[in-house]
N, C-alpha and C positions, 0 to 999 in steps of 0.2 A: 503493502500500500502506499511505501513511502516515496518510491519511485512514481508510480502514479499520480500521488501529490507534487514530485518537483517538476513532472511533466505539467501537469495542467499549470502550476504555477509558472511555469517558462512559458508556455502557449498563449497563456490571457498577455502577459505581458509583452510578446510579439506583436500578438492583434493588437494591441493597444497604443503600440509604436505605432503602426501600421491607419489607427483610426486617426490618432490622433496628426501624424503628417499632412493628415489631408486639408485641417484648418490654418496650419503653417506657425504652429507655437514658438514661443522662445527656445532655445536650444534645450536649456534644462529642464525645461516642461519635457520634455522625453523622456527621462530617465524616474520624476516622480510618477507618468501617466504609467510607468510601466510597471514600479514598485508599487503604487496605489491597485492597478487591477490585478497583479500578482496576487494580493495580500488580498484581497476581495474576492476573488475567485477560489481560492486554495481554502477561505474559509467556508465559502458554498460546497466547496467539494467534500471537507471535511465534516461540517454537519449532516450532510444529507448518504455518506459511504461511512462514517464511525458506527460503529454498533452499539453505541454508547447512545447517540444521538439520535441518528436515522428517521433525520427532520423532511417533510414533503421539500419539495424543489419550490413552491411559494412561499414558504415560512423562510427555507434557508436562504433564497434569492433575498428577500427584504433584509433578513440581516446582514448579508454582501453590501446587498445596497446601503444598509446604512453606514459599514465601516467606511465604504469608500467615500462614503459623505464628509463624515468625520476628519478621515487625512486628506481629503481635499482641501478640506474649510484650514486645517491646521498647518499643511503645506504650503497653502496660499500665501499664507503673510509671512513664512518663512522666505520662500520665492520672490515675494511681492507679484505673483500672476494672480489675475482674478480664479477662485476656486473650479469655476466651471471650465476653464481648459482643464485640468483635469479630470475632473467629474466626469463630463460627457466620455471621451473615448473608454477613459477606465469602465466604464457600464458596460459599452456596448460590444464585449465580449460574449456576457451573459445574456443578449436579447433571444430568446426563444424561439430561435429558424425554425425547428424542427417541429413544433407543436405547431406555428401557422402555417408551416408545409401540411401536418396532417389535419388540420382542420378544415383548408379548401380542398384537400383531397377528399374530404371526408361528403364534403360540399358536394363534387362533383359526382361523385359516386352515388349520391341519396339521389340526383335526377337522374340516371340513368338505369333505377332499379323499378321492377314491374312487377315483385310480390311484398308485401308489406311485411316481411320478415326481413328479410335484408335491405329493405328501406329504413328499418328502425335501427339495424345493427348499425349503416352506415352515418344514421342520422346521429345514435348513442357518440359514435367517433366525432365526428363532429362538434358537438355539443362539450362532448368531455376534453377535447383538445384545444379548443376555441374557449371555454373556462378556464382551462389551465394558462394559455398564452395572457387570457387578459388579468389575469391576478398576477402572474410573474411579472408583466408590465405594469400593472399596478402596484406591486410591492417596488420594483426597481422607482419608480418617481417617485413615493411617498418616502421611501427609504434614504433615496439620494437627496434631497430636499430638505428634508426636517432637519439634519445638523446645519444649514446653511441659516436656516429661522434659528432652533435654540441656540447657535454660538453666531449673534447676530453682528455681536463688538467686533470678533475676529474677519468674519466673511466679508463684511463691507467696508471695513477699515484694510483689508493687502494691501492695495493698490495707492494708498495714500502715503502721502510722505511723511516722515516722523519727525 
């Protein structure tokens, strides 16, 4: 499990660097984005895969987004960059792409079914994956923005001169 944990952190860091490169932040932001994404994604992996926690993906993602938000606010004052610069690229590796894909796959398969049993099966897949995707995204949004409002003084003073 340790190797998988390290791989998860590494791949999340690489993805965050790639996502942050799109918006051309200052050079020091790349390292912070990588570290924050690795910490958040690793926390999610740990609380989902660990036999002591074994949390659902929605709760695990919300906790990871909360950690990402806290780290982004704290490191923004140190680097003199707005917390959003770190926050969004660090969250993007946790976007629930497979759930969104399965949601639309289930919807398309619903339209092509002629029997009620098959339709109900694919509608169940559509609803289950769609709700999971929605609540993961909601957890990410709430978990990531909550620290910015809770630590308002740090968050909004990050780019001010002292």
